N, C-alpha and C positions, 0 to 999 in steps of 0.2 A: 076296095082291096084284099085280098085272100086272108083266111083265115086257116091258122095251121089245131092241131091236138096238143090238147093244152097236156095231154097226157104222153103221149109219144112222138109227138111235135109234126108227126103229118098233116100235109096242105091235106084242106076239108073241102069236098063237095062244092058248090052250091049247092044248097036246099038241102043237102043229107043233115038226117037227122044221128044217127051213127058215123064215126071217124071207120074207116074204111080199114085203118090198120091195126085199128087197138080194139073196133069197137064199141070204146066209152059216144057215151050219148053224146048231144052238142052240149045240151042244156050246161054239160061239165065245164064247160072250155071255160075256162081264164083268161085273165090280158091276150090277148096276140103277141105271137110270138116273133121278135126279128127275123128279117130272115138275114141267118149268116153268112150270104154269099153279096148283102148290098152296106154299107159302111154306117158305124153309126151315127142319125144326126143327131146326138146330145151332145150338145158342146163340153158340157161337163165329163163325161164320159169318155169319149175320145181323146185318143193319147194320139199325139205328134209322131210322123213316126223320124228319125231321124234320116238326114239327107243325106244322097251319096255325096254332095259337094264339101258339107263340114269340114273334113279333115283338108282338103286345098287353102280351105276361109282358112282355118286356124293355121296353114305356114305361109300362106302370105303374112298373115299377121306376124308373123314371129320376124319371118324373113324381111319385112318393113320395119320391126324395131333394132335387126340388128342390123340393118343400116343403116338409120340415123343414129345407133350408137357409135355406129365405123365413122361413121362421116363426123358425128362431133369430136371423136379421137383425133379424129385427121385435122378438123380443124385445129385444133390444141398441140396437137404436135408440131402442126407448119407454127402458129402461134409463136412455141416454144423455140423453132429452130431459128423466125426469121429475127429472135428477140438473143436467143445464141449469136445467130452472124450477127447483129448490132455490138454485145458484149465485144466479139471477137476483131472486129474492123474498129473498134474504139480501142484495141488493146493495139493491135499493131499499130494509131495512130499515135498510139503514148510512147509506144516502142519508137519509132520511130522520129518520135520529136528530141527525143533522149539525147543525151552525150556520146557519143564514140567512144568510148573507151584509150580508142589507138590512136586518137585521128592528134591532128599536130595541134598546138594549141595557137593560141590567137598571133595575128599577126601583131599584136598590141604591143600584147608579152614581150615576145622579142627585141618590137624598136623602143621599149623600155626597159629592158634590164641591166641592173647593174651588178657589180659584185660584192655577194657578204661571204669575205671574208671567214675563214672557220680558226684558222692556225698559224705557224712561222713556215717556214721550206722544214720540210718533209720529204723523205724517197721512198717509195712502195716499188714492190716488184709486179708485174702483170703474171697472175695467179691463171692465165690460159689466154685465150686468145683476144681481144682487149682492142674495141674502137674507141679513137679519139676525134672528138664532137666539136661542135663550133660553138656550142650552148651545152650547159649542166644539165640537158632534156635529152632523152630517146625519142621524142613525139614531136621532131622537126631539127630545121639546122641540115646541118650537115655534118658529113663526114670524114673528115680530115687525113684524116688515117689506119688504116688496122694496123697494132702492133702483135708479136707470137708473142707467148709467154715466158714467162722471165727474164723479159722487159725492165730493167730499172729509170725508172723516172721517176721525175727530182719537181715540185711544186708546195701549192699551201691547197687547204682543204677549202669550197665555198659549198655553199649551203643551194642545195640545187633546185630544179622549177619546183618540185615537190620537198616541200620544207623537210620530211622525213627522208631522205637520201644525202649524203654528199659527194663530192663530183672532184676531183683535184685538178686541178688547173695546173699546166704543168710549165717549168721557166720558157718550153717555144711553142707557146699556144696553143691553146684546147683543150677540154674536158673528158676526164674519163669516170667513168664510174666507180664512186669502191667497190661496190658487189665485183668488181676484176679487178683488185690488186689485193698485193698480200706483204704484210713488212720484211724488211731485209733479214730477216732470221728464220722463213722462211725456204724450206730446200723443196725445188722445181726438179722435173726431170730433164728440167735445159739448164740447170745450172746452180749456182749459190751466187748471194750477194752482190746479185747484176749483172754479174759472171756470166757467158752464156758459154755453150757448147759450137763452137766455130765458129770464134773470135779470134782473130791472129792476135800476136802480140804485144803489136803498138799499141791497141786499143786498152789491152788490161796493163799498159804502164804503169799506172798511176791505182792499180789495186794490187800490185803483187812484188812482194821482195825481189829485186835483180839478178838475185844469187838466185840459183839454182839448186837444190840438194845433191845431185848426184856429177854436174858437172863444175864449167866452170865459170868466173863469171861472161857475161853476154855482153858486151858494149850495144852492140848494135839490133839487141830484141828480133834478131831476123833466122834465128840458129831454121834448121829443118833435125835437128836433133831432137830426138824424145830425151825428154827428162820432166822434173818435176816440180816445179818453183810455189811458196808458198805464197800466201795473204797476207800482205804489211800490218792487220792486227792481231796472224795466228791463227784465227780459227779454219780457213781450209787452207789445202792442197792442190794447186791445179796440174792435170796431168797435158803437157804441152804434146805435139804430133805434128811434126813435118810445118811449125809454125802457128799452131794450132791447138786451142783449150779442146779441151778433148773429151776430158773426165773433169767433176771436182770433190774431196775424200774430206767428211768431218770428224773425229772423233770431240769434238766437242756437244754438249748438251745443252747447249745455248743458240740450235737453229734444232729447226723443226719442219718437217712435212705437215701440207694444208691438214690434213687428219691429228694432227698434232705429236706424230708419231718421235725421238729425238734418242740421243743417245742416253742409254740406261736405264729405256724403255725394254718391258720382258717381251721375248717370244710368243707369251697368251694375248700381251695387248695388240700388239704387231698383228698376228691372226684377227684378233676382232675388228681393227681398223679399215684392212683390206676384203678380209676374207680371201672368195674365191677369186680375187685378183693375184692373190699373192704364185708364183711358181719358183720355185724350193730347186737346190742343187748341194749336190754335197763341195764342202769344200775341202780340200789335199791335204790341209792342213791341221784346221780343227773348225768345226763346229759348222753350219747350215749359213747357206745365201740365200734369200732369200729375195725375188725381181717383183717388181708394178710396174710394168711397160705400157709408156699412153700411145706408141707406137712402135716401128719396127724398127728405128735407132733413135728413142729415146729412152728413156728409162733410170729408178732407182733402185737399189740395192742397198740391201741392211745383212750386216753380218752379223749372226747369232753365235756368240760360244755356245762352247759344252757346256754349262751354267744355263742356258739362255738367258741371255743379255745381250743385246744391241752393242757391242763395241764401236762399231765405225758405220758411216753411210756415205755411199757416190751416189752421183747423179749425172746422168748427159745421156752420151754417145756409147755406143756397144762395148766400149774401151773400159766400161764398168767391169765387164765379165771378164779381167786381165783378172789373174790370181796373183799376179807382181805385178813390178811396176809397167815400164813400157818395153811394147815386144821390138 
């Protein structure tokens, strides 16, 4: 192995007694200096150079960890989704087995039904369109007839299929739910006390005094004149045109509308009860006329005097707009 000068590091020639580079005697050679062009052979002194593949390895390790985590999350989520789906299926199945609140009552109920009466005979008015049914329930059975608003019906209260309700079993057969009925004292756009607009005088015979207010007594009740008849109980005046009732007027506080307005109520109470539904017209004689229309030809008129009180109420056809009697 070639030696090197301990002083300057130059290579020593074989057999030379002095260094050719610096003149140092060969005897001054100390420990040979390793060739810097050769790697160290001492494992303890050697340093492992960083491999150019290390970043790739690290990236692969991190990526693997991410993939493992993602897989674990997916498995968890999939499991949760399956659980949720199963729970949803169970809920749907449970709902499907619950009773449909609108379903017809069991046939057994109809087969075994008997009336439980709650009153003696009484008369009520239909407060709107009312269905007469074959049983006291809206869940099954048949609709026997549909009655217009303002029709008078007589019968007895019975307990409904739902014990919280009452139905009127009419004397001519069939049941009407109490929610579609009002007392005889209720004023409707169709009429008052069971007397209806467009009814002919023969149908009203039992309810009216046969002597008209402005003409002579009519024995045949078929007169085509315009006149006013008073009800036998004195509460209602009925305008008759061409042999039919067209409007009804009361000055009694015993009768009231479905919203509780009666003669004697204030203008403020009227407006509170009907609000925007009221249409007003100035009366040429006194005060203001307020109208509530259910249709083009059915309404209620409230006459309010200058002191702010209702002094009469009319209901029926467009004839309620008359300021004086018959035209």
